[in-house]
C-alpha positions in Angstrom: 8.1 -59.8 18.9 8.6 -63.0 20.7 7.4 -63.8 24.1 9.6 -66.3 25.9 8.8 -67.7 29.5 10.5 -70.4 31.4 9.0 -72.8 33.9 10.9 -75.3 36.2 9.1 -78.7 36.3 9.8 -82.0 38.2 11.4 -83.5 35.1 13.4 -80.4 33.9 12.4 -77.2 32.2 9.5 -76.0 29.9 10.0 -72.9 27.6 6.7 -71.4 26.6 7.2 -69.4 23.4 4.4 -67.1 21.7 4.3 -64.3 19.2 6.6 -64.1 16.3 9.1 -67.0 16.3 11.3 -65.6 13.4 14.9 -64.7 12.5 14.5 -61.6 14.5 14.2 -63.3 17.8 16.5 -66.3 17.2 19.3 -64.8 19.2 17.3 -64.6 22.3 15.6 -67.9 21.8 19.0 -69.6 21.3 20.4 -68.1 24.6 17.2 -69.3 26.4 17.5 -72.8 25.0 21.2 -73.1 25.6 20.9 -72.0 29.2 18.0 -74.4 29.8 19.9 -77.3 28.1 23.0 -76.7 30.3 21.1 -77.3 33.5 17.9 -79.4 32.8 17.8 -83.3 32.0 14.8 -82.6 29.8 13.6 -79.7 28.0 10.1 -79.1 26.5 9.3 -76.2 24.3 5.7 -75.4 24.2 4.3 -73.1 21.5 1.3 -71.0 22.3 -0.5 -68.3 20.4 2.2 -68.2 17.9 1.4 -65.5 15.2 4.4 -66.4 12.9 7.3 -68.7 12.6 10.0 -69.2 10.1 12.7 -71.5 8.9 15.2 -69.8 11.1 13.2 -70.9 14.1 12.9 -74.5 12.8 16.8 -74.7 12.3 17.3 -73.4 15.8 14.9 -76.2 17.3 16.8 -78.8 15.2 20.1 -77.6 16.5 18.8 -77.7 20.1 17.5 -81.2 19.6 20.9 -82.3 18.2 22.6 -80.7 21.3 20.2 -82.4 23.7 20.6 -85.7 22.0 24.4 -85.5 22.0 24.2 -84.8 25.8 21.7 -87.7 26.5 19.0 -85.2 27.3 15.3 -85.2 26.3 14.0 -82.5 24.0 10.5 -82.1 23.0 8.3 -79.6 21.3 4.4 -79.3 21.8 1.6 -77.1 21.1 0.1 -75.5 17.8 0.5 -78.7 15.9 -1.5 -77.5 12.7 0.8 -74.5 12.2 3.8 -76.3 13.0 3.1 -79.1 10.6 2.2 -76.7 7.9 5.6 -75.0 8.2 7.5 -78.3 8.3 5.9 -79.4 5.0 6.4 -76.0 3.3 10.0 -75.9 4.5 11.1 -79.4 3.5 11.9 -80.3 7.2 9.3 -83.0 7.5 11.1 -86.4 7.7 10.2 -90.0 7.6 13.4 -91.4 9.1 15.6 -90.0 11.9 18.7 -87.8 11.6 21.9 -89.9 10.9 24.2 -87.3 12.5 22.6 -87.8 15.9 23.7 -91.5 15.8 20.4 -92.5 17.3 18.2 -91.7 14.4 16.0 -89.4 16.3 14.3 -86.3 15.0 11.9 -83.6 15.9 10.4 -83.7 12.3 9.6 -87.3 12.1 6.1 -87.7 10.8 4.0 -90.6 12.1 1.9 -92.5 9.5 -1.4 -91.1 10.6 -0.2 -87.4 10.0 0.9 -87.8 6.5 
């Protein structure tokens, strides 16, 4: 089960997610992200104590990032970098160039040279 909390910050909103971030939680995560993106100029997703995450969760984050970019808003993901990077590698999401569809070549999955 996913645990999702929301905090308002000076810069926008922070969504803190923990637990199982899998296909079974995607609908509630999607609603939370869309509501936050509607009102906040910047959104940070912070991962804490994640027990599981899957490709459905990565796809949702990708979609939220593209929605934010299209609206001129900032979207970042932080926390639990080892688990996150491992899933990116296994799923094939890891990228070395930005997304062409966003028009700005930004991407959550860009890997810096030092993390390759």
